[in-house]
C-alpha positions in Angstrom: 23.5 32.4 3.4 20.8 31.3 1.9 20.6 34.9 0.0 23.7 34.7 -1.2 23.0 31.6 -2.9 19.8 32.2 -4.5 21.4 35.0 -5.7 24.3 32.6 -7.1 21.6 30.2 -8.7 20.0 33.2 -10.4 23.1 35.1 -11.9 23.8 31.3 -13.5 20.1 30.7 -14.9 20.4 34.3 -16.7 19.7 33.8 -20.2 17.8 32.0 -22.2 20.4 29.6 -24.2 22.6 29.1 -21.0 23.8 25.9 -20.8 23.5 26.2 -16.6 20.2 27.7 -17.0 19.3 24.4 -19.4 20.7 21.9 -17.1 18.9 23.3 -14.2 15.2 23.3 -15.5 15.8 19.7 -16.7 16.7 19.1 -13.3 13.7 20.7 -11.9 11.5 18.7 -14.8 13.0 15.1 -13.8 12.9 15.5 -10.1 8.8 16.9 -10.4 8.4 13.8 -13.0 10.0 11.5 -10.3 7.9 13.1 -7.7 4.9 12.8 -9.3 5.4 8.8 -11.1 6.3 7.3 -7.4 3.6 8.8 -5.6 1.6 8.0 -8.3 3.0 4.1 -7.6 2.2 4.8 -4.1 -1.6 5.6 -4.3 -1.8 2.7 -6.8 -0.7 0.2 -5.0 -2.3 1.6 -1.7 -5.9 1.3 -3.9 -4.9 -2.0 -4.9 -4.9 -3.1 -1.2 -7.9 -1.4 0.0 -9.9 -2.9 -2.0 -8.1 -6.6 -2.0 -8.7 -6.0 2.2 -12.0 -3.9 2.0 -10.2 -1.3 4.2 -13.2 1.4 6.0 -15.9 0.3 4.3 -17.6 3.1 5.0 -15.2 6.0 3.1 -17.1 7.1 0.2 -15.5 7.0 -3.2 -15.0 10.4 -3.8 -12.8 10.7 -0.4 -10.2 8.4 -2.2 -11.1 9.1 -5.6 -11.1 12.5 -5.7 -10.5 14.2 -2.4 -7.0 12.3 -1.3 -5.9 12.7 -4.8 -6.0 16.5 -4.2 -4.3 16.0 -0.7 -1.9 14.2 -2.4 -1.2 16.7 -5.0 -0.7 19.4 -2.6 1.9 17.3 -1.0 3.5 17.1 -4.2 3.5 20.7 -4.6 4.9 21.1 -0.6 8.2 18.5 -1.2 9.4 20.4 -4.3 8.8 23.9 -3.1 12.7 24.4 -2.5 12.8 23.4 -6.2 10.9 26.5 -7.4 13.0 29.6 -4.9 15.1 30.5 -8.3 11.5 31.6 -9.9 10.7 35.1 -10.1 8.1 35.8 -7.5 5.3 36.7 -10.1 5.6 33.0 -11.9 6.1 30.7 -8.5 2.6 30.5 -8.0 1.8 29.9 -11.4 4.5 26.7 -12.2 3.5 25.5 -8.5 -0.3 25.3 -9.9 0.6 23.5 -13.0 2.5 21.3 -11.0 -0.6 20.9 -8.6 -3.1 20.5 -11.1 -0.9 17.9 -13.6 0.3 16.0 -10.6 -4.0 15.9 -8.9 -4.9 14.1 -12.6 -2.3 12.4 -12.6 -3.3 10.7 -9.4 -7.1 10.6 -9.8 -5.9 8.1 -13.0 -3.8 6.1 -11.1 -6.5 5.1 -8.8 -9.0 4.3 -11.2 -6.8 1.8 -13.2 -5.6 0.6 -9.6 -10.0 0.1 -9.4 -10.2 -1.4 -12.4 -7.4 -3.7 -12.0 -9.3 -5.1 -8.7 -12.6 -5.1 -10.1 -14.0 -8.5 -9.5 -16.7 -10.1 -12.0 -18.8 -13.2 -11.3 -21.1 -15.2 -14.1 -23.5 -17.5 -12.8 -26.4 -19.1 -14.4 -28.4 -18.8 -11.5 -28.3 -16.2 -8.5 -29.5 -19.5 -6.2 -26.0 -20.2 -6.9 -24.1 -17.8 -4.3 -24.8 -17.3 -0.8 -25.9 -13.9 0.1 -21.6 -13.2 1.4 -20.2 -14.8 -2.0 -22.6 -12.5 -3.9 -21.5 -9.3 -1.6 -17.3 -10.0 -2.1 -17.7 -9.4 -5.7 -18.3 -5.8 -7.6 -20.3 -7.2 -10.7 -22.8 -10.0 -10.9 -23.6 -11.2 -14.6 -26.6 -13.1 -14.3 -28.4 -15.5 -16.9 -31.7 -15.2 -15.3 -33.6 -13.8 -12.2 -37.1 -13.8 -10.8 -37.6 -10.5 -9.3 -41.0 -10.2 -7.4 -42.5 -7.5 -9.2 -45.8 -7.5 -6.9 -43.5 -6.2 -3.7 -41.7 -2.9 -5.5 -41.1 0.4 -3.9 -40.1 3.7 -4.3 -38.6 6.8 -3.0 -38.5 10.1 -4.1 -35.3 12.5 -3.0 -35.4 16.3 -4.7 -33.0 19.3 -3.5 -32.3 22.9 -5.7 -29.1 23.0 -7.2 -27.1 26.4 -8.2 -26.0 26.1 -11.9 -24.4 28.5 -14.4 -27.6 28.9 -15.8 -29.7 29.3 -12.4 -31.1 27.2 -10.2 -31.8 23.3 -11.1 -34.6 21.4 -9.9 -33.0 17.9 -9.3 -35.6 14.7 -8.8 -33.9 11.2 -8.2 -36.5 8.4 -8.1 -34.6 5.3 -6.0 -36.8 1.8 -6.8 -36.4 -1.9 -5.0 -37.7 -4.7 -6.2 -37.2 -7.9 -4.0 -36.3 -11.8 -6.0 -38.8 -14.4 -5.9 -36.0 -17.0 -5.5 -32.9 -15.8 -3.0 -33.8 -14.1 0.7 -32.7 -11.0 1.3 -31.7 -10.2 -2.3 -33.0 -7.0 -3.8 -32.5 -5.3 -7.5 -32.4 -1.5 -7.8 -32.5 1.5 -10.1 -32.3 4.9 -10.3 -33.9 7.3 -12.3 -32.8 11.5 -12.5 -34.8 14.5 -14.3 -33.4 17.9 -13.7 -35.4 21.0 -14.2 -34.3 25.0 -14.7 -36.0 26.3 -11.5 -35.0 29.7 -11.2 -38.5 31.5 -11.9 -40.9 28.2 -11.2 -43.1 28.6 -8.7 -43.8 26.1 -5.2 -46.9 24.3 -7.1 -44.8 24.5 -10.3 -41.9 22.3 -8.3 -44.7 20.0 -7.0 -46.2 19.5 -10.4 -42.6 18.3 -11.6 -42.3 15.9 -8.7 -45.6 14.6 -9.1 -45.5 13.8 -12.6 -41.7 12.3 -12.4 -43.2 9.5 -9.9 -46.1 9.3 -12.2 -44.1 8.1 -15.1 -41.3 6.5 -13.6 -43.1 4.8 -10.6 -42.9 1.2 -11.7 -40.4 1.1 -14.0 -38.2 -1.3 -12.4 -40.7 -4.1 -13.0 -39.5 -4.0 -16.5 -36.6 -3.1 -16.1 -35.9 -6.2 -13.4 -37.5 -8.7 -15.9 -35.0 -7.9 -18.7 -31.5 -7.3 -16.5 -28.9 -9.9 -16.5 -26.1 -7.1 -15.4 -25.8 -5.8 -11.8 -23.1 -3.7 -9.7 -23.3 -4.8 -6.1 -24.0 -2.1 -4.0 -21.3 -1.9 -1.0 -21.4 0.6 1.7 -19.0 3.2 -0.1 -21.5 3.6 -2.6 -25.0 5.4 -2.5 -26.0 2.7 -0.2 -28.6 4.6 2.5 -31.7 5.4 0.4 -32.1 1.7 -1.7 -31.3 0.1 1.9 -34.1 2.5 3.3 -36.9 1.1 0.6 -35.5 -2.7 1.1 -35.7 -2.4 4.5 -39.1 -1.5 4.5 -40.5 -4.2 2.3 -42.7 -7.2 3.1 -41.3 -10.0 0.6 -42.2 -14.0 0.8 -39.5 -13.9 3.6 -41.4 -11.7 5.6 -39.1 -8.7 6.4 -35.6 -8.7 5.9 -32.7 -7.0 8.5 -30.4 -4.4 7.1 -27.5 -6.1 8.3 -28.6 -9.0 6.1 -30.0 -7.1 2.6 -27.8 -7.6 -0.7 -28.5 -5.2 -3.2 -28.3 -5.2 -6.9 -27.9 -2.0 -8.9 -29.3 -2.6 -12.3 -26.5 -1.5 -14.9 -25.1 -2.0 -18.1 -21.5 -4.4 -18.7 -20.2 -1.2 -20.8 -20.6 1.0 -17.0 -16.8 -0.4 -16.4 -14.2 1.6 -17.2 -11.7 0.2 -19.2 -8.3 1.1 -17.6 -6.9 1.7 -21.4 -8.7 5.1 -20.5 -7.5 6.4 -17.8 -4.1 4.8 -19.1 -4.7 7.3 -22.1 -6.0 10.3 -19.4 -2.8 9.7 -17.6 -0.2 10.6 -19.7 -2.4 13.0 -21.7 -2.2 15.0 -18.4 1.9 14.4 -18.2 2.1 15.8 -21.1 0.1 18.6 -21.2 1.9 19.9 -17.3 5.3 19.4 -18.7 4.5 21.3 -21.9 3.4 24.0 -19.8 6.2 24.0 -17.7 9.0 23.5 -20.5 7.6 26.9 -22.1 7.2 28.8 -18.7 10.7 27.3 -17.2 12.7 27.7 -20.7 10.9 29.9 -23.1 10.0 33.2 -21.3 11.8 35.3 -19.1 10.5 33.6 -16.4 13.9 32.4 -14.0 16.8 35.2 -13.1 
């Protein structure tokens, strides 16, 4: 019976200008749009609640920002799988891929919009007016003045060889931490990065790159921290471990600070906060491109029997 039903559906859709075909194509596009919008809205509300109630703080941003949208894209295709049964076998995977990519891009941007809407920024004249717990509850701090203890700065070099289209790359990351004089347990942080083509480089050359990079960048936080006014509060879901390791070894005027009492502020610029307007534009562009491809494929190509 199912095979007979599919054959009847295909016979109704024969011909590019067949009214029944146009109606069916419109139904597919409408249901696809409905599913994508519904899942995107649900995901956005989940992200808002996630941010508000600080669920699973150790879950990295890449998981909820990329991996979960990919899984939701796969779920959307799964929910729509019966709608594509009338397609020829050679076109069905292509249409499903377009739906998957479109929905995934929409979900990524929906999550970013929700995150931007929930960002908490606090402006203060001096950080001494805030408790450490109050600092940890916000995402960004704009401070009129800070007093870094530049005599107690420390750093950590992290390096890795990574493959790329142009061959192997030597990636160097220098993490630096500097405690504040007037606030116990609070540290300002920076990270600088450098890459080199390492395809034919010898081990001695790699070591020289590391040495030169450290000599050039070590201590740069002293100047940067003195003029900094905008900071990102580093939470568990961020790249916390390198900064936390360095800060836990710093001997400050208050002595060694335990890991659980650390407050880490990464120096950044106010334009670091991405505007939600850009993500709204990307979301609509994803829908426009994806559905344009679907319309061309479903209505103007000979892909439906």
